[in-house]
C-alpha positions in Angstrom: 0.1 0.0 0.0 1.3 3.4 -0.8 1.6 5.9 2.2 -0.2 9.2 1.6 -0.5 12.3 3.8 -3.4 14.7 3.6 -3.0 18.1 5.2 -6.2 19.6 6.4 -7.8 16.1 6.3 -10.6 17.0 8.7 -12.0 19.8 6.6 -15.0 19.7 4.2 -12.8 18.5 1.2 -10.1 16.8 3.1 -12.4 14.5 5.2 -14.3 13.4 2.0 -10.9 12.8 0.3 -9.6 10.7 3.4 -12.7 8.5 3.1 -12.3 7.9 -0.6 -8.6 7.1 -0.3 -9.3 4.5 2.3 -12.2 3.0 0.3 -9.8 2.2 -2.5 -7.8 0.0 -0.1 -4.7 1.1 -1.9 -3.5 3.7 0.7 -2.1 3.9 4.2 -3.5 7.3 4.9 -2.2 9.9 7.4 -3.7 13.3 8.3 -2.3 16.4 9.9 -4.7 19.0 10.8 -5.1 21.7 13.5 -8.8 21.0 14.1 -8.1 17.8 16.0 -9.2 19.3 19.3 -12.4 20.7 17.9 -15.2 18.5 18.8 -17.3 19.7 15.9 -14.9 17.9 13.5 -14.6 14.6 15.4 -17.3 12.9 13.4 -15.2 13.5 10.3 -12.4 11.3 11.6 -11.9 7.9 9.9 -10.8 5.2 12.2 -8.6 3.7 9.6 -6.4 6.8 9.2 -3.6 8.1 11.5 -4.0 11.7 12.8 -1.5 14.3 13.9 -3.0 17.3 15.7 -0.9 20.4 14.5 -0.5 23.2 11.9 1.1 22.3 8.6 3.8 24.8 9.3 5.1 22.6 12.0 5.2 19.5 9.8 9.0 18.9 10.1 8.7 18.5 13.8 6.7 15.4 13.3 9.2 13.8 10.8 9.9 10.8 13.1 6.3 10.1 13.6 5.3 10.7 10.0 8.2 9.3 8.0 8.3 9.0 4.3 5.3 9.3 2.0 4.6 8.5 -1.7 2.5 11.4 -2.0 1.4 14.5 0.1 -1.9 16.0 -0.8 -1.8 19.6 0.6 -5.2 20.9 1.4 -4.5 22.6 4.7 -5.1 26.4 4.3 -7.0 29.3 5.6 -10.0 29.4 3.1 -12.5 31.8 1.8 -12.2 35.4 0.6 -13.9 37.6 3.2 -12.0 36.4 6.3 -8.8 37.0 4.4 -9.7 40.7 4.3 -10.0 41.0 8.1 -6.9 39.1 8.9 -4.5 39.2 5.7 -1.3 38.3 7.7 -2.9 35.3 9.0 -4.0 34.1 5.6 -0.6 34.9 4.0 1.4 33.3 6.7 -0.7 30.0 6.8 -1.1 29.6 3.1 2.3 30.6 1.9 4.7 29.6 4.8 2.5 26.5 5.4 3.0 25.5 1.8 6.7 26.1 1.9 7.0 23.9 5.0 5.1 21.1 3.3 7.4 21.3 0.2 10.5 21.5 2.3 9.4 18.3 4.1 8.5 16.6 0.9 11.9 17.3 -0.7 13.4 15.0 2.0 10.5 12.7 2.8 8.1 12.5 -0.1 8.0 11.6 -3.8 5.2 14.0 -4.9 3.0 17.0 -3.7 -0.5 17.6 -5.0 -1.3 21.2 -4.0 -4.9 22.6 -3.7 -4.9 25.8 -5.6 -7.8 28.1 -6.3 -9.8 29.3 -9.4 -9.7 32.8 -7.7 -6.5 33.1 -9.7 -8.5 33.8 -12.9 -10.0 36.9 -11.5 -6.8 38.3 -10.6 -4.3 37.1 -7.9 -4.4 40.5 -6.2 -8.2 40.8 -5.9 -8.1 39.6 -2.4 -5.4 38.3 0.2 -6.8 34.8 -0.2 -6.3 34.6 -3.9 -2.8 36.0 -3.7 -1.8 33.5 -0.9 -3.0 30.6 -3.0 -1.3 31.7 -6.1 2.0 32.3 -4.3 1.6 28.8 -2.9 1.6 27.5 -6.6 4.7 29.5 -7.2 6.3 27.8 -4.1 5.5 24.4 -5.4 7.0 25.3 -8.8 10.1 26.7 -7.1 10.6 23.4 -5.4 10.2 21.7 -8.8 12.6 23.9 -10.6 15.3 24.0 -8.0 15.0 20.6 -6.2 13.3 18.4 -8.7 10.4 17.8 -6.4 7.4 16.4 -8.4 4.4 18.9 -7.7 1.1 19.5 -9.4 -1.6 22.1 -8.7 -5.3 21.5 -8.7 -7.3 24.7 -9.1 -10.7 24.2 -7.6 -13.8 25.8 -8.7 -16.6 26.4 -6.2 -17.0 23.1 -4.4 -20.2 21.9 -2.8 -21.5 18.7 -1.3 -21.6 16.6 1.9 -20.0 18.3 4.9 -19.8 21.7 3.3 -19.9 24.5 5.9 -23.4 25.9 6.3 -22.8 28.8 8.5 -20.1 31.2 9.6 -17.3 32.8 7.6 -16.4 29.6 5.7 -19.9 28.6 4.6 -20.5 27.9 0.9 -23.3 29.6 -0.9 -25.0 26.2 -1.5 -24.5 25.3 2.1 -26.0 28.5 3.2 -29.1 28.0 0.9 -29.5 24.4 2.2 -29.5 25.7 5.9 -31.9 28.5 5.1 -34.3 26.3 3.3 -34.3 23.7 6.0 -35.1 26.5 8.5 -37.9 27.8 6.1 -36.0 31.0 5.8 -35.7 33.2 2.6 -32.5 32.8 0.6 -30.0 35.6 1.0 -28.2 36.5 -2.2 -25.0 38.8 -2.3 -25.3 41.6 -4.8 -27.6 41.3 -7.7 -27.3 37.5 -7.9 -26.3 37.4 -11.6 -22.6 36.6 -10.8 -21.9 33.1 -12.2 -20.0 30.2 -10.6 -18.7 26.8 -11.8 -20.0 24.6 -9.0 -18.1 21.4 -8.6 -19.2 18.5 -6.4 -16.7 17.4 -3.7 -16.8 13.8 -5.1 -15.5 15.0 -8.4 -12.8 17.1 -6.7 -11.6 14.0 -4.6 -11.5 11.9 -7.6 -9.5 14.5 -9.5 -7.0 14.8 -6.5 -6.6 11.0 -6.4 -6.0 11.0 -10.2 -3.3 13.5 -9.7 -1.8 11.6 -6.9 -1.5 8.5 -9.1 0.3 10.1 -12.1 3.5 12.1 -12.7 2.2 15.2 -14.4 3.4 18.6 -13.2 2.0 22.1 -13.6 -1.5 23.5 -13.1 -4.8 21.7 -13.8 -8.3 22.9 -13.4 -11.0 20.9 -11.5 -14.4 22.1 -12.5 -17.3 21.2 -14.6 -17.1 23.7 -17.5 -20.7 24.9 -16.8 -21.6 27.8 -14.6 -24.8 29.0 -13.0 -25.8 32.3 -11.6 -26.7 32.6 -7.9 -30.2 33.6 -8.9 -30.5 30.4 -11.0 -29.4 28.3 -8.0 -32.0 30.1 -5.8 -34.7 29.3 -8.4 -33.6 25.7 -8.6 -34.2 25.3 -4.9 -37.5 27.3 -4.9 -38.9 25.2 -7.8 -38.6 21.9 -5.9 -39.3 23.2 -2.5 -42.7 22.8 -0.8 -41.9 25.7 1.6 -43.0 29.3 0.9 -39.5 31.0 0.5 -38.3 34.0 -1.3 -35.1 35.8 -2.1 -33.4 38.6 -0.2 -30.6 40.7 -1.7 -27.7 41.9 0.4 -25.0 44.4 -0.5 -22.1 43.3 -2.8 -18.9 42.3 -1.0 -15.4 43.2 -2.0 -12.9 41.0 -3.7 -15.3 38.5 -5.3 -15.2 37.4 -8.9 -18.1 38.2 -11.3 -17.7 34.9 -13.3 -15.9 31.6 -12.6 -15.8 28.9 -15.4 -13.4 26.1 -15.8 -11.6 25.0 -18.9 -10.9 21.3 -18.1 -9.7 20.2 -21.4 -6.1 19.9 -20.4 -7.1 17.9 -17.3 -9.2 15.6 -19.4 -6.6 15.2 -22.1 -3.6 14.6 -19.8 -5.3 12.7 -17.0 -8.5 11.2 -18.3 -10.6 13.1 -15.6 -14.1 14.2 -16.1 -16.7 15.3 -13.5 -19.6 13.1 -13.0 -21.9 14.8 -10.5 -24.8 17.1 -11.6 -25.8 20.1 -9.6 -29.5 20.3 -10.5 -29.8 16.5 -9.4 -28.0 17.2 -6.2 -30.3 20.2 -5.4 -33.4 18.1 -6.2 -32.2 15.2 -3.9 -31.2 17.4 -1.1 -34.3 19.6 -1.1 -36.8 16.8 -1.6 
């Protein structure tokens, strides 16, 4: 069995990925995550994985416990745009220095790093601190490839949704928020005019893409999206059309630093790796709401 480390393996995407890796029965899975002491994440732990409770920036301190890995999938980061405006230093430090720490560990103790990038790059890496931090993380990976010969590949995620997505607080996804509001019989809150469009990608497809990247030797940057986007208004209408509840839309002021449109070009990912998304957003909404 290959030995694989998932940083941030208790989060929304990370915990789904750990489960999928273990389901394949091909991997000895380890996790490093600083949420280990948070009881709200306890249910996401997989009893067949090994866990280290710490920040990724401290990964080298655990080298004797962790040992050597075939692949490190680096998901551990401070996510979301709006929190990065309030505490940019925290975001930059965690996402850039943390990535450098992972790459430094990997050049001694791993064959390959799969890095979780962000589609926020396409709207401009200086649109917000989060986008900048994730882009520089890509550059750190490329630096280690160019100088030290470390095999690295970046997966740029487009708006991820699905089981375990945050539904409230700073890190909530728009679909997660809509699900929570619908369950409570509340009106759906829409930021701005609602005509901004997003390429929504199911977490199962993201995880399949990451596993595919872990299994091959391609380097560079690859998009993980669907190649189709929807406006926020369209998502709200999908929910309202299948709901038995009397809910409406409420519009809130536009927030800074957010893209108008995201849309993945996945042709390179499909051509080089054979990966294609399988999940359908409208089917997901219909199943969840009904």
